[in-house]
C-alpha positions, 0 to 999 in steps of 0.5 A: 919888239917881242910880244910881251913889249907890244902887249905892255905897250898897247895896254899903256895906250888903252888905259890912256884912252878916255871913255868917250873916245873908247865909245866913238871908236867902239861904235864905229868898229861895231858899225863896220862888223854888222854890215859884214855880218849882213852879206854872210849866212849865218846860223852860229857866231862866237863873240867876245863880251868887252872888259870895259876895265881893259877898254876893249872895243865894245861888242854889245851893238853887234851882240844885240845885232845878232841876237835880233836875228832869231835863227842865229845862235851866238855864244860869248865870253861872260865870266871872269878867269881868276888867272888873268882877269880874262873872260872865259866861256859860260857853258861848254864851248866845245869843239863838236860846235862849228861856228860861221864867224868868231869875234875876238879881242885883240891886243895887237896886229900886223897887216898880215892879220896876225894877233897878240892876245893876252898871252893864255893861249886861248884864243889860239887853241879855239881858232885852231878847231874852227878851220871853216870860221871866218874869224874877226879880230877887233882892235883899235889902230894903235895896236898896229904893229909893224910885224909879229913874230909868230910862233908855230901855235898861233893862228892868223885872223882872216879880218881885222877891224879898227876904227879906221881900216878893215885889214884882210890877211892875204893867202 
């Protein structure tokens, strides 16, 4: 299946997810992320803010946890871009900023931690500048596909967390 077909299939599945299921799965995913973050020395994190209308895994608990760690800076996406209703960075997300952890929304993925997003390429460009960062994708389990045909600009993630499992990229 090509990337666009995967996007359409997963977006349809997301739209069928009821609110309670999203809340429950998101809580499970968030708790897993927080357990991982407690074991990592942190100074700066980048984390997306979930778009509820797109039924993305919610990140509020993760952001709240990081904010409570007073010495850790967190940058998030908070305003909407009219192009595809995708959140873009507030302020200046510069390649001169180096992140310890980057948490990204993930529509689809394979067990090698290749990711499909909304197709705009922002995260691939951003992740390409952040080789030092632990790259974490959040996705619901139904987004898993057998294989994603990658292109030269695609940046694999290190970890993908779903409500059921943690997938780690084999190096």
